[in-house]
N, C-alpha and C positions, 0 to 999 in steps of 0.2 A: 449653514444656512437654512435653504429650503427643505434639508430634511427636517428639522428641529423642527420648523412650521407644521410641518406636515405632521410631525407627532403631537403635537400640540391641541391641532385643529381636530381632532380624533376623541380627546378628553377621556380615555378608556385606560380605566386604573382596577385595582383588584376588587374584584367583586361587581364589578358591570356585569348586567346582563344584555348580552345581544341577539335578540331576536329577529329570527330570518324574517322577513317581508315575507315571501314565499313559501316554503317549505314550513314555515312554523318553528321552527326548529330552534331552542332557547342553548344559548352556550354562554358558560359563567367563566369569567375570565379570571385565571389564576395569577400572570405577570407577565410582563414582556420579555418576549423570545432577540429579537435585533431589531433593525429596521434598515432600509436603503431607499435608493433613489425612487423606489416603484412601491412604497407601501413598509407598512408595519407589521410585524408578526408577531403574536401572543399565546402562550399556552393556555387554552381554556379545555373545559370539562362540558360532554356533551351527556347527560345521563349517568354519570359518572365515570366516563372512560377519559382521558385525558388525549386532547388534539388539540393539531395547530391551526392558528386561524391567521390567514392574511389581510389583512385590509388597506385599501386603496381609494383616492378620489379621484384614480385615474381608470374607467372603466376599460379603455382599450387594454391598459396593462395585466389587467386584471382576465381578460379575455385572451389573449396573447398567454401567460403563463397556464391556465385552464387548458388551452389548447394542449400547450407541449404536453403536460400531466396525462390527459387522454390520449395522447402520443405514446407517451411511457405506458399503460397498461395495456395497448395493443400488440407491443414489443416484447415475445413469449422470452420468459426466462431471464428477462431483465429487470431488477430492481434496483437500479441508480436512485431512481428519485422516489418519492412517498405517494402512497394512491390517493388519490382524487377522492374526497367526502360529501362537498357538498359546494353549489354555487348559489350566490341569495345575496340580496340587500339590506342594510341594515336603517329604518330610519330613527333618527334621535328625537331625542324630545324638543330640541330647537327648532326641528323640521328639515333637516341637513339629511341626505341620502349619501350613501357609502357602498361600494360594491366589496363581496369579501366573501372567500374560501376558503373550505376547511380543508386540509392534508391529514393525513396521517402521522402522529406525533412517532421523530425518532430520536430515542434516547443514548447517549453514549457521549463520551469522551469524543473529542475530532482527532482529527489525524496527528496533527504532531503530540499532543497530550497522550498517544494510546502508545503513540512509539516512543515516548520518556519513559510512560509505567512499563513497557514489556518489552524493553530491547530493541537494537536498531535492526535486528534480524527477522523484525513483519516486515519491513520495508519494502522488500523486495514483494514480497508477498502480497501486500495491498497493495499495491503499483501493477503489480498484472491481475487482479482482481479488477482493477479500476480500468485498465485497458480492454479487458476484457468487455466491462459495460458501455463503456467508448465505443465499442466496434457496433456493438448491438443499436447505440442510440444514434450512429452516424449510417448503419444503413436504412435507419427509418426517416432519415432526410434532414437530423436535425445535429446543430454543432454548439454545446453544451457553454462556452463562452467566458463565462465567470469563474474558470474552474481553480480554485485555493481549497488549502489545509482545512479554512476555517468552513467551506461551506461542505463538507465531508467528514461526515460520523462514522465511526467504529461502531458498530451492533456486534449482539452474540452474547453468550459462545454457540457457537463457533464464528470466530470476527468477521465479519462480514461488513464491507465498505458501502454505504448510503450519501448520497446526497440529501440537502435540505434547504435549497435554493435553487431553482429553475428561473430565477428572472433573469439571467443573463443567454439563458436558450435560446439558439437563433437557428432559423430557416437557411439551410446552405444556400452559396452564393449570394446573401445580403450581408449588409455593414454589423461587426459586432457590436450589441444593445451595450452589454456591461463589460467593463473590467476592471482590473488591480492589476494596478505597472508592474508589478515584478514578477508576475506570470505573463505578459502582453509583448510580443515578440515584435509588434511596433515599437513599443517604450525602447526593446532593447537594440532597435534599428537592425532588426532579421525577419521583419517581411511584414505582409499588412495587416488587417483588421477585417478583412473579408471573412466570412464565414467558410472555412474547410475543417476537415479532417486534421489537417496539419497544424490548423491553428491551435486546439486541444491538446495534439501530442507535445507542441513547444511547452504546453502550460503544466503539462503531465513531466516535462523533464526539469522543469523550473522547480515542479513539488517533489521530485524526487531531490535537487539540489536543495531545497529547504527544508527539508529532513535532515542534510547533515548538516545542517547551518540554520536552528530554528531562529536564532536572532534577526535572519535573512542578512543582508549587508547592502551598501549604498551603492548604486550605479558611479562608475569614474571614469577609465577610460571607455566605459560600455562594449558593446556588440562583443562576439565570440569569443576574443582573445583572454578579456575579464573571466568570463564564465566557465571558458576550459582551464582558466589557470586555477579555479577555484575544486572544477571537478578532481585536478592534479592532486590539490592538497588534500584531499579526505580517501582514509581508507576505505569507509563507506564505498565512495564514489568510482573511487580508480577502478576496481574490477568492470565497472558497466561502463566505461568512458566513451568508449567507440558508439556505443548505441544513445546515450546523453547526448552524445554531441552530432551524431544523427537526427536526434530528432530537433534538435536547435536549431540546425541545417534546413532544414525540413525534406530531411535526406525519405520518410516514410510516408507513404501515401494511405494507410487506413492504421488502424489501431493494432489489427490482428496479424501486421506486417511488423510493426514493434514487438510486438508482444512475443513473435518467432524469435526477433533480435535478442530480447532478453533470455529467454528460454537458451539459445544456443548457448550464450556466452557463460550462461550457468553450469551448461553439461561442459563446456570446455574448461571451465573453473572444475569441477569434480574432476574429472579425468587429471586432470596435472596433481591436485592431490591428490590422488589414487597411485597416479606414478612416483611422487614424490615419497608414500607409505610404503610402497615395495621396493624402492629405494633404496630407503633408508632401513627398512630390513634386511634386506640382503647384504647393503653394509653390516650388519649387527651379524646376521648369522656369520661373514667370512670372518669378521672378527674375531666369533670365539671357536671355530673352528681347529685353529692350531692347538689351542686350551684343549678340547677335546682329545686332538689327535695325540697330544703328552699324554694325557690321561691315559689313554690304551695301551697307549707304547709303556708306561709306567706298572700299569694291571698285568698286559702283557710279560714283562719283565720278571714280573714279582710271581706269576703264576710257572713262570719258566725256571726260577731257582728252585722252588717249592717240588716242581717234578724233579727235578735233577736230586735234592736232597731224597726224595721218596725211591728213585731208583738207588741209592748207595747204599741205603737203609735195607732195601730186598736182598741187594746184590750179598749185603755180608751177612744177613741171615741164611742164604743158602750156602755161602762158603763155612759159617758155623757149623751148619750141619752135614755138610759134607768130609770136614774134620774131624767131627766127632764119631762120624757113624766109620771111619777108618780106624779112629782109636779102640773102638769097639769091637 
């Protein structure tokens, strides 16, 4: 109800012009992209370029999210969040003033839709990418918080995972600002809502599980047993059970540690696969050996018979010429 009220009070429809009070940039609204507890995001155009514009009636929320995006820009090599383009206020014709900021528009399918279209083999690749970016974010002192597939867009080519909403991003040590129950360790009774790297890693494990169960599932018995049972039932998740359950239990202290554990599992799986291939080929070679041996024996026997016949003919010829010579 509160979010619907927030949407209606802005009264921003397609074709509306948002004129920045301070920087004088004019944004033409194309459509609404989404909304949450802290504001509404619109697709807009700035001189022909598509951008994402987030508007809020909460100035502190805007300031907080802008600080997060500025922090992202300082993390070398990280592309987890969108680039910050502008921060300003908009004064409506009714005299009300709303704060807004403008971001890079990240276009593409969300994580689950991308995997549905391109195959489950992409799951582990994108999870590893996510962990790499989370490691950079955590090193900068932030925890993402509201981590879920809807907030993860896959751009490319080559496919690259990006985030479109930093509203839940929280400084380490503080209480998580926003969360979605399915990905929240507190909801499953497996930890607190304190912002630490393990909170994001729990959510990453739940995203991995969500990739195997796109419709999600309801909490019944709850806790680790229910989640472990779902992992065991999935062919996609079974090979990585140890790592997924480890993240659910808070075993990993950093995203890099979880990433290395997944890579170790992948390496072990490949080694096991190669061993099976070698064993299968060796068994096939052993089975065909008697056939080749019998073939060689047959050829050898056939060759010996020919040699015997030739020898008899030669001896017969020599004997004939000997007798002929005696007669003459």
